[in-house]
SEPA-935874 format. One record per atom (N, C-alpha, C): residue in one letter; atom name; x, y, z. Coordinates in nm, 2 decimals, always signed. Example, Ala and Ser with C-alpha at 12.3 -4.5 7.8 and 13.67 -1.06 7.14 Angstrom:
BEGIN
A, N, +1.32, -0.57, +0.78
A, CA, +1.23, -0.45, +0.78
A, C, +1.32, -0.33, +0.78
S, N, +1.28, -0.22, +0.71
S, CA, +1.37, -0.11, +0.71
S, C, +1.29, +0.00, +0.79
***
This chain:
BEGIN
M, N, -6.45, -9.05, -10.06
M, CA, -6.42, -9.05, -9.92
M, C, -6.29, -9.12, -9.89
A, N, -6.27, -9.24, -9.95
A, CA, -6.15, -9.32, -9.92
A, C, -6.03, -9.24, -9.97
E, N, -6.03, -9.16, -10.08
E, CA, -5.92, -9.09, -10.12
E, C, -5.88, -8.98, -10.03
A, N, -5.98, -8.91, -9.97
A, CA, -5.95, -8.80, -9.87
A, C, -5.89, -8.86, -9.75
F, N, -5.93, -8.98, -9.71
F, CA, -5.87, -9.04, -9.59
F, C, -5.73, -9.08, -9.63
N, N, -5.71, -9.13, -9.75
N, CA, -5.57, -9.17, -9.79
N, C, -5.48, -9.05, -9.80
D, N, -5.53, -8.94, -9.85
D, CA, -5.44, -8.82, -9.86
D, C, -5.40, -8.77, -9.72
K, N, -5.50, -8.77, -9.62
K, CA, -5.47, -8.73, -9.49
K, C, -5.37, -8.83, -9.42
T, N, -5.38, -8.96, -9.45
T, CA, -5.29, -9.06, -9.39
T, C, -5.15, -9.04, -9.45
L, N, -5.14, -9.01, -9.58
L, CA, -5.01, -8.99, -9.64
L, C, -4.95, -8.86, -9.59
T, N, -5.03, -8.76, -9.57
T, CA, -4.97, -8.63, -9.51
T, C, -4.92, -8.65, -9.37
A, N, -5.00, -8.72, -9.29
A, CA, -4.96, -8.75, -9.15
A, C, -4.84, -8.84, -9.15
D, N, -4.83, -8.94, -9.24
D, CA, -4.71, -9.02, -9.25
D, C, -4.59, -8.94, -9.28
K, N, -4.60, -8.85, -9.38
K, CA, -4.49, -8.77, -9.42
K, C, -4.44, -8.68, -9.31
A, N, -4.54, -8.62, -9.24
A, CA, -4.50, -8.53, -9.13
A, C, -4.43, -8.60, -9.02
A, N, -4.48, -8.72, -8.99
A, CA, -4.41, -8.81, -8.89
A, C, -4.27, -8.85, -8.94
R, N, -4.25, -8.87, -9.06
R, CA, -4.12, -8.91, -9.11
R, C, -4.02, -8.79, -9.10
Y, N, -4.07, -8.67, -9.13
Y, CA, -3.99, -8.55, -9.11
Y, C, -3.95, -8.54, -8.97
A, N, -4.04, -8.56, -8.87
A, CA, -4.01, -8.55, -8.73
A, C, -3.90, -8.65, -8.69
E, N, -3.92, -8.78, -8.74
E, CA, -3.82, -8.88, -8.71
E, C, -3.68, -8.85, -8.77
V, N, -3.68, -8.80, -8.89
V, CA, -3.55, -8.76, -8.95
V, C, -3.49, -8.64, -8.88
A, N, -3.57, -8.55, -8.83
A, CA, -3.52, -8.44, -8.76
A, C, -3.45, -8.49, -8.63
D, N, -3.51, -8.58, -8.56
D, CA, -3.44, -8.64, -8.44
D, C, -3.32, -8.71, -8.48
E, N, -3.32, -8.79, -8.59
E, CA, -3.20, -8.86, -8.63
E, C, -3.08, -8.77, -8.66
I, N, -3.12, -8.66, -8.74
I, CA, -3.01, -8.57, -8.77
I, C, -2.95, -8.50, -8.65
A, N, -3.04, -8.46, -8.56
A, CA, -2.99, -8.39, -8.43
A, C, -2.90, -8.49, -8.36
S, N, -2.94, -8.61, -8.35
S, CA, -2.85, -8.71, -8.28
S, C, -2.72, -8.73, -8.35
V, N, -2.72, -8.74, -8.48
V, CA, -2.59, -8.76, -8.55
V, C, -2.50, -8.64, -8.54
L, N, -2.56, -8.52, -8.54
L, CA, -2.48, -8.40, -8.55
L, C, -2.45, -8.34, -8.41
D, N, -2.50, -8.41, -8.30
D, CA, -2.47, -8.36, -8.17
D, C, -2.32, -8.34, -8.14
G, N, -2.29, -8.21, -8.12
G, CA, -2.15, -8.18, -8.09
G, C, -2.06, -8.16, -8.21
E, N, -2.12, -8.17, -8.33
E, CA, -2.04, -8.15, -8.45
E, C, -2.05, -8.00, -8.49
P, N, -1.93, -7.92, -8.48
P, CA, -1.94, -7.78, -8.52
P, C, -1.91, -7.75, -8.66
N, N, -1.86, -7.84, -8.74
N, CA, -1.82, -7.81, -8.88
N, C, -1.94, -7.79, -8.97
L, N, -1.94, -7.68, -9.03
L, CA, -2.06, -7.65, -9.12
L, C, -2.07, -7.74, -9.24
T, N, -1.96, -7.77, -9.30
T, CA, -1.96, -7.86, -9.42
T, C, -2.01, -8.00, -9.38
A, N, -1.97, -8.05, -9.26
A, CA, -2.01, -8.18, -9.22
A, C, -2.16, -8.18, -9.18
R, N, -2.21, -8.07, -9.13
R, CA, -2.35, -8.06, -9.10
R, C, -2.43, -8.06, -9.22
M, N, -2.39, -7.98, -9.32
M, CA, -2.46, -7.98, -9.45
M, C, -2.46, -8.11, -9.52
A, N, -2.35, -8.18, -9.53
A, CA, -2.34, -8.31, -9.59
A, C, -2.43, -8.41, -9.53
T, N, -2.44, -8.40, -9.39
T, CA, -2.52, -8.50, -9.32
T, C, -2.67, -8.47, -9.35
V, N, -2.71, -8.35, -9.34
V, CA, -2.85, -8.31, -9.37
V, C, -2.89, -8.36, -9.51
A, N, -2.80, -8.32, -9.61
A, CA, -2.84, -8.36, -9.75
A, C, -2.85, -8.51, -9.77
S, N, -2.75, -8.58, -9.71
S, CA, -2.75, -8.73, -9.72
S, C, -2.87, -8.79, -9.65
M, N, -2.90, -8.75, -9.53
M, CA, -3.01, -8.81, -9.45
M, C, -3.14, -8.78, -9.51
L, N, -3.16, -8.66, -9.56
L, CA, -3.29, -8.63, -9.62
L, C, -3.31, -8.70, -9.75
A, N, -3.21, -8.70, -9.83
A, CA, -3.21, -8.76, -9.96
A, C, -3.25, -8.91, -9.95
S, N, -3.20, -8.98, -9.85
S, CA, -3.23, -9.12, -9.84
S, C, -3.36, -9.15, -9.76
S, N, -3.43, -9.04, -9.72
S, CA, -3.55, -9.06, -9.64
S, C, -3.68, -9.04, -9.72
F, N, -3.67, -8.98, -9.83
F, CA, -3.79, -8.95, -9.91
F, C, -3.78, -8.99, -10.06
D, N, -3.87, -9.07, -10.10
D, CA, -3.86, -9.12, -10.24
D, C, -3.89, -9.01, -10.34
H, N, -3.96, -8.90, -10.31
H, CA, -3.99, -8.79, -10.40
H, C, -3.87, -8.70, -10.42
Y, N, -3.76, -8.71, -10.35
Y, CA, -3.64, -8.63, -10.36
Y, C, -3.56, -8.68, -10.48
F, N, -3.53, -8.60, -10.57
F, CA, -3.44, -8.64, -10.69
F, C, -3.30, -8.58, -10.68
W, N, -3.29, -8.46, -10.63
W, CA, -3.16, -8.39, -10.61
W, C, -3.18, -8.31, -10.48
T, N, -3.08, -8.32, -10.39
T, CA, -3.09, -8.27, -10.26
T, C, -2.95, -8.21, -10.22
G, N, -2.95, -8.08, -10.19
G, CA, -2.82, -8.02, -10.15
G, C, -2.83, -7.87, -10.12
F, N, -2.71, -7.82, -10.09
F, CA, -2.69, -7.68, -10.05
F, C, -2.62, -7.60, -10.16
Y, N, -2.66, -7.48, -10.17
Y, CA, -2.58, -7.38, -10.25
Y, C, -2.54, -7.28, -10.14
V, N, -2.41, -7.26, -10.12
V, CA, -2.36, -7.18, -10.01
V, C, -2.32, -7.04, -10.06
V, N, -2.35, -6.94, -9.98
V, CA, -2.31, -6.81, -10.01
V, C, -2.16, -6.80, -10.02
D, N, -2.12, -6.75, -10.14
D, CA, -1.97, -6.74, -10.16
D, C, -1.92, -6.61, -10.10
P, N, -1.83, -6.63, -10.00
P, CA, -1.77, -6.51, -9.93
P, C, -1.68, -6.43, -10.02
L, N, -1.64, -6.48, -10.13
L, CA, -1.54, -6.41, -10.22
L, C, -1.61, -6.34, -10.34
K, N, -1.74, -6.37, -10.36
K, CA, -1.81, -6.32, -10.47
K, C, -1.95, -6.27, -10.42
A, N, -1.97, -6.14, -10.43
A, CA, -2.09, -6.08, -10.38
A, C, -2.21, -6.13, -10.45
R, N, -2.32, -6.17, -10.37
R, CA, -2.45, -6.21, -10.42
R, C, -2.44, -6.32, -10.52
E, N, -2.36, -6.42, -10.48
E, CA, -2.35, -6.54, -10.56
E, C, -2.35, -6.67, -10.47
L, N, -2.41, -6.77, -10.51
L, CA, -2.41, -6.90, -10.44
L, C, -2.32, -7.00, -10.52
V, N, -2.25, -7.08, -10.44
V, CA, -2.17, -7.18, -10.50
V, C, -2.21, -7.32, -10.45
V, N, -2.21, -7.42, -10.53
V, CA, -2.26, -7.55, -10.49
V, C, -2.18, -7.60, -10.37
G, N, -2.26, -7.66, -10.28
G, CA, -2.20, -7.72, -10.16
G, C, -2.23, -7.87, -10.16
P, N, -2.24, -7.93, -10.04
P, CA, -2.27, -8.07, -10.03
P, C, -2.40, -8.10, -10.08
Y, N, -2.41, -8.21, -10.16
Y, CA, -2.53, -8.25, -10.22
Y, C, -2.54, -8.40, -10.26
Q, N, -2.65, -8.45, -10.29
Q, CA, -2.68, -8.59, -10.33
Q, C, -2.76, -8.58, -10.46
G, N, -2.71, -8.65, -10.56
G, CA, -2.78, -8.65, -10.69
G, C, -2.69, -8.63, -10.81
T, N, -2.75, -8.60, -10.92
T, CA, -2.67, -8.57, -11.04
T, C, -2.60, -8.44, -11.03
L, N, -2.51, -8.41, -11.13
L, CA, -2.44, -8.29, -11.13
L, C, -2.52, -8.17, -11.11
G, N, -2.48, -8.08, -11.02
G, CA, -2.56, -7.96, -10.99
G, C, -2.49, -7.84, -11.06
C, N, -2.56, -7.73, -11.07
C, CA, -2.50, -7.61, -11.12
C, C, -2.39, -7.57, -11.03
L, N, -2.28, -7.51, -11.08
L, CA, -2.17, -7.48, -10.99
L, C, -2.20, -7.34, -10.92
R, N, -2.25, -7.25, -10.99
R, CA, -2.27, -7.11, -10.94
R, C, -2.41, -7.06, -10.98
I, N, -2.47, -6.99, -10.89
I, CA, -2.60, -6.93, -10.91
I, C, -2.61, -6.79, -10.85
A, N, -2.64, -6.69, -10.94
A, CA, -2.65, -6.55, -10.89
A, C, -2.78, -6.53, -10.81
Y, N, -2.77, -6.44, -10.71
Y, CA, -2.89, -6.41, -10.64
Y, C, -2.99, -6.36, -10.74
G, N, -3.12, -6.40, -10.72
G, CA, -3.22, -6.35, -10.81
G, C, -3.24, -6.44, -10.94
R, N, -3.15, -6.53, -10.96
R, CA, -3.16, -6.61, -11.08
R, C, -3.21, -6.75, -11.05
G, N, -3.32, -6.79, -11.11
G, CA, -3.38, -6.92, -11.09
G, C, -3.44, -6.93, -10.95
V, N, -3.48, -7.05, -10.91
V, CA, -3.55, -7.08, -10.78
V, C, -3.45, -7.06, -10.67
C, N, -3.33, -7.11, -10.68
C, CA, -3.23, -7.09, -10.57
C, C, -3.19, -6.94, -10.55
G, N, -3.17, -6.88, -10.66
G, CA, -3.14, -6.73, -10.65
G, C, -3.25, -6.65, -10.60
A, N, -3.38, -6.69, -10.63
A, CA, -3.49, -6.62, -10.57
A, C, -3.50, -6.64, -10.42
A, N, -3.47, -6.76, -10.37
A, CA, -3.47, -6.78, -10.23
A, C, -3.36, -6.71, -10.16
A, N, -3.24, -6.70, -10.22
A, CA, -3.13, -6.62, -10.16
A, C, -3.17, -6.47, -10.16
Q, N, -3.22, -6.42, -10.26
Q, CA, -3.25, -6.28, -10.28
Q, C, -3.37, -6.24, -10.18
T, N, -3.47, -6.32, -10.17
T, CA, -3.59, -6.28, -10.09
T, C, -3.58, -6.33, -9.94
G, N, -3.49, -6.43, -9.92
G, CA, -3.49, -6.49, -9.78
G, C, -3.61, -6.57, -9.75
Q, N, -3.69, -6.61, -9.85
Q, CA, -3.81, -6.68, -9.83
Q, C, -3.81, -6.81, -9.91
T, N, -3.87, -6.91, -9.85
T, CA, -3.88, -7.04, -9.91
T, C, -3.96, -7.03, -10.04
Q, N, -3.91, -7.10, -10.14
Q, CA, -3.97, -7.11, -10.28
Q, C, -4.02, -7.25, -10.30
L, N, -4.16, -7.26, -10.31
L, CA, -4.22, -7.39, -10.33
L, C, -4.28, -7.38, -10.47
V, N, -4.22, -7.46, -10.56
V, CA, -4.25, -7.45, -10.71
V, C, -4.31, -7.58, -10.76
E, N, -4.43, -7.58, -10.80
E, CA, -4.50, -7.70, -10.85
E, C, -4.45, -7.74, -10.99
D, N, -4.42, -7.64, -11.07
D, CA, -4.37, -7.67, -11.21
D, C, -4.25, -7.57, -11.24
V, N, -4.13, -7.63, -11.23
V, CA, -4.01, -7.55, -11.25
V, C, -4.01, -7.49, -11.39
H, N, -4.07, -7.55, -11.49
H, CA, -4.06, -7.50, -11.63
H, C, -4.15, -7.37, -11.64
A, N, -4.24, -7.35, -11.55
A, CA, -4.32, -7.23, -11.55
A, C, -4.26, -7.11, -11.46
F, N, -4.15, -7.14, -11.39
F, CA, -4.09, -7.05, -11.31
F, C, -4.00, -6.95, -11.39
P, N, -4.02, -6.82, -11.38
P, CA, -3.94, -6.73, -11.46
P, C, -3.79, -6.74, -11.43
G, N, -3.71, -6.76, -11.53
G, CA, -3.57, -6.77, -11.52
G, C, -3.52, -6.90, -11.46
H, N, -3.60, -7.00, -11.46
H, CA, -3.56, -7.13, -11.40
H, C, -3.43, -7.18, -11.47
I, N, -3.34, -7.23, -11.39
I, CA, -3.21, -7.28, -11.44
I, C, -3.22, -7.43, -11.44
A, N, -3.21, -7.49, -11.56
A, CA, -3.23, -7.64, -11.58
A, C, -3.09, -7.71, -11.56
C, N, -3.05, -7.73, -11.43
C, CA, -2.92, -7.80, -11.41
C, C, -2.94, -7.94, -11.46
D, N, -3.06, -8.00, -11.44
D, CA, -3.09, -8.13, -11.49
D, C, -3.23, -8.12, -11.55
S, N, -3.25, -8.15, -11.67
S, CA, -3.38, -8.13, -11.74
S, C, -3.49, -8.23, -11.69
R, N, -3.45, -8.33, -11.61
R, CA, -3.55, -8.42, -11.55
R, C, -3.62, -8.36, -11.43
S, N, -3.57, -8.25, -11.38
S, CA, -3.64, -8.18, -11.27
S, C, -3.77, -8.12, -11.31
A, N, -3.87, -8.15, -11.23
A, CA, -4.01, -8.10, -11.26
A, C, -4.06, -8.01, -11.15
S, N, -4.03, -8.03, -11.03
S, CA, -4.07, -7.94, -10.92
S, C, -3.96, -7.93, -10.82
E, N, -3.97, -7.82, -10.74
E, CA, -3.86, -7.79, -10.65
E, C, -3.90, -7.71, -10.53
I, N, -3.83, -7.73, -10.42
I, CA, -3.85, -7.65, -10.30
I, C, -3.71, -7.60, -10.26
V, N, -3.69, -7.47, -10.23
V, CA, -3.57, -7.41, -10.19
V, C, -3.59, -7.33, -10.06
V, N, -3.51, -7.37, -9.96
V, CA, -3.53, -7.30, -9.83
V, C, -3.40, -7.23, -9.79
P, N, -3.41, -7.10, -9.76
P, CA, -3.29, -7.03, -9.72
P, C, -3.25, -7.08, -9.58
V, N, -3.11, -7.08, -9.56
V, CA, -3.05, -7.13, -9.44
V, C, -2.98, -7.01, -9.37
F, N, -3.02, -6.98, -9.25
F, CA, -2.97, -6.87, -9.17
F, C, -2.89, -6.92, -9.05
D, N, -2.79, -6.84, -9.01
D, CA, -2.73, -6.88, -8.88
D, C, -2.80, -6.81, -8.77
A, N, -2.75, -6.82, -8.64
A, CA, -2.82, -6.77, -8.53
A, C, -2.84, -6.62, -8.53
A, N, -2.75, -6.55, -8.60
A, CA, -2.75, -6.40, -8.61
A, C, -2.85, -6.36, -8.72
G, N, -2.90, -6.45, -8.80
G, CA, -2.99, -6.42, -8.91
G, C, -2.92, -6.39, -9.04
T, N, -2.79, -6.43, -9.05
T, CA, -2.72, -6.41, -9.17
T, C, -2.74, -6.53, -9.26
L, N, -2.76, -6.50, -9.39
L, CA, -2.78, -6.61, -9.49
L, C, -2.65, -6.69, -9.51
L, N, -2.66, -6.82, -9.48
L, CA, -2.54, -6.91, -9.50
L, C, -2.55, -6.98, -9.64
A, N, -2.67, -7.02, -9.68
A, CA, -2.69, -7.10, -9.79
A, C, -2.84, -7.11, -9.83
V, N, -2.87, -7.18, -9.93
V, CA, -3.00, -7.22, -9.96
V, C, -3.00, -7.38, -9.97
F, N, -3.11, -7.44, -9.92
F, CA, -3.12, -7.58, -9.93
F, C, -3.22, -7.61, -10.04
D, N, -3.17, -7.69, -10.14
D, CA, -3.25, -7.71, -10.27
D, C, -3.29, -7.86, -10.28
V, N, -3.41, -7.88, -10.30
V, CA, -3.46, -8.02, -10.33
V, C, -3.54, -8.02, -10.46
D, N, -3.50, -8.10, -10.55
D, CA, -3.57, -8.12, -10.68
D, C, -3.64, -8.25, -10.68
S, N, -3.75, -8.26, -10.76
S, CA, -3.82, -8.39, -10.78
S, C, -3.84, -8.40, -10.93
D, N, -3.84, -8.52, -10.98
D, CA, -3.87, -8.55, -11.12
D, C, -4.02, -8.56, -11.14
K, N, -4.10, -8.54, -11.04
K, CA, -4.24, -8.54, -11.05
K, C, -4.30, -8.40, -11.03
P, N, -4.40, -8.36, -11.11
P, CA, -4.46, -8.23, -11.09
P, C, -4.53, -8.22, -10.95
A, N, -4.53, -8.10, -10.89
A, CA, -4.60, -8.07, -10.77
A, C, -4.57, -8.18, -10.66
A, N, -4.45, -8.22, -10.65
A, CA, -4.41, -8.32, -10.55
A, C, -4.40, -8.27, -10.41
F, N, -4.39, -8.14, -10.39
F, CA, -4.37, -8.08, -10.26
F, C, -4.49, -8.00, -10.21
D, N, -4.51, -8.00, -10.08
D, CA, -4.63, -7.93, -10.03
D, C, -4.59, -7.86, -9.90
I, N, -4.68, -7.81, -9.83
I, CA, -4.66, -7.74, -9.70
I, C, -4.60, -7.83, -9.60
V, N, -4.63, -7.96, -9.60
V, CA, -4.57, -8.06, -9.51
V, C, -4.41, -8.06, -9.53
D, N, -4.37, -8.07, -9.66
D, CA, -4.23, -8.07, -9.69
D, C, -4.17, -7.94, -9.64
Q, N, -4.24, -7.83, -9.67
Q, CA, -4.18, -7.70, -9.64
Q, C, -4.16, -7.69, -9.49
Q, N, -4.26, -7.72, -9.41
Q, CA, -4.25, -7.71, -9.26
Q, C, -4.15, -7.81, -9.21
G, N, -4.14, -7.93, -9.26
G, CA, -4.04, -8.03, -9.22
G, C, -3.90, -7.98, -9.24
I, N, -3.88, -7.94, -9.37
I, CA, -3.74, -7.89, -9.40
I, C, -3.70, -7.77, -9.33
E, N, -3.79, -7.67, -9.32
E, CA, -3.76, -7.55, -9.24
E, C, -3.73, -7.58, -9.10
T, N, -3.80, -7.67, -9.04
T, CA, -3.78, -7.70, -8.90
T, C, -3.64, -7.77, -8.88
I, N, -3.61, -7.86, -8.97
I, CA, -3.48, -7.93, -8.96
I, C, -3.36, -7.83, -8.98
L, N, -3.37, -7.74, -9.08
L, CA, -3.27, -7.64, -9.11
L, C, -3.25, -7.54, -8.99
K, N, -3.36, -7.50, -8.94
K, CA, -3.35, -7.40, -8.83
K, C, -3.28, -7.47, -8.71
A, N, -3.32, -7.59, -8.68
A, CA, -3.26, -7.66, -8.56
A, C, -3.11, -7.69, -8.59
T, N, -3.07, -7.71, -8.71
T, CA, -2.94, -7.75, -8.74
T, C, -2.84, -7.64, -8.76
F, N, -2.89, -7.52, -8.80
F, CA, -2.80, -7.42, -8.84
F, C, -2.81, -7.29, -8.76
A, N, -2.93, -7.26, -8.70
A, CA, -2.95, -7.14, -8.63
A, C, -2.91, -7.14, -8.49
***
């Protein structure tokens, strides 16, 4: 019984932290139109807010190369420079337009190991107000099954408020 209470408390605490960070990000970015500055701020503020984040950043749709993502603002170790749509977790999010919540990246078909310490991952597509894919937001953890629906809802809410 104590463990169930503890899990609920941790979930509520994490959801509350996402809400706080969302407000902080909105405040910092108020009036800032530059897309790169907005991405850099989101990556930095989220990376410093959650201990289970290992790598945090954006892969941006390359306007010069069809169906390819190029690394954008991020926090963490060296990231992959380019990822084709449909390749790995980021490419799957870009191709489907849907969040990818992966408990074990090593079991994901075609996973790209930019850093072999990555164990789990969440990738959220980022759309502008017109519904055009701008980027994907990628968060890796060095712990298996580090992300859940609370992370997904928190990240999706922040990205929609920041970029749509």
